[in-house]
C-alpha positions, 0 to 999 in steps of 0.5 A: 506458447500458443496465440490461444493460451496467450490470449486467455492470460491475465495481464499483471502490472508490478508496481514496486521500487525495488527491482529485485522484488519485481523480478521475484514476482516475474519469476514466480508468475513465470511458470503460471499459464494463465498470468503474465507480467505486462509492465513494471513501475517504480512509482505512481506516475509510471504506474499510471502511464503503465495502466494506460499503455498496457490495460492490465487485468490486476495491479500488484502494489507496494505501499512505499513508492519511489517519492510516491505514496502507494495508499494514494495510487490506490485511490487514483486508480480506483477513481480512473479505473474502478474496475481494475483490481489491486493486490497490495504487496507490503513490508508494512505492518498489516495491522496498521495498513491493511484496513486503510488499503481496503478502504481505498479500493484494493481488494488484497493485502500480502506482506512480502513475508508471505512468499510468492505462492501467497502473491500468485493466490492473491493475485488469482482471488482478486482477479475473481472479485473477492477480497484477500486477506490473512486471518489476522487481518480478517479477524481485526476488520471483523472485530471493528465491525462487531465493535461498531467501527471503534475497535481497540486500535492505538491512537495512531489508527485515529490519524488520516492517511495522509496524516499517517504518511507525514508521521512515518516520514518524521519518524524517519528523520526526514525534514520538513522540506523533504516531507513536502517534496515526496508528498508533493505539498507545501511545507506549510501543509506539512506543519499543518499536519504536524499540528493535527498529529499533535492533537490527535495523539495528545502530545505537546511539542515538537520534540514529543512528536519526533521521539513518538514517531521514531519510537513507532517507526522503530516498533513497526521495523521490529514488528 
């Protein structure tokens, strides 16, 4: 590769806690003359350090990171590097998370089922400053706009980003202290989120909350 070609390449940072996923994206980008992987990270702290040291032109971020929240990472990136475009690549249900990541500051959302070509296409789109989502996401967002922001979402849609993170971890059977450790908050704060979630979902007890959360996680996994 010539020096002039390397100079024209856009640098891509990969943030995913699965090495095989990062390797797959790296291989997909290897044949692209205008793109190159400048670094990799498995969690939010490493990702922030990598941005500082490698100066990427775009970041591809998973939502489920090692002891970190991809959604909170996107917010941090937007605050510290507002001009750095972010493309989310995730296994999580786009219907639940796509709008949240766009509000957090990402420019695009691709599911891992969409395949590597969609990832490459999404990278180029967000580098150009465009929003990149599939037709299903676009229709849902437009539907909410037409409905004045109300839409026809489920009660879970009413949860804040942090409440949704706690709700999902509860559904995975993770105890309060471990949730606190993963989210870098106190157990008392986790308990407070639990109460807010119960109120919003109109649940009367911790048992009902657990059952509801487990069912929601199972439904998301089978969607």
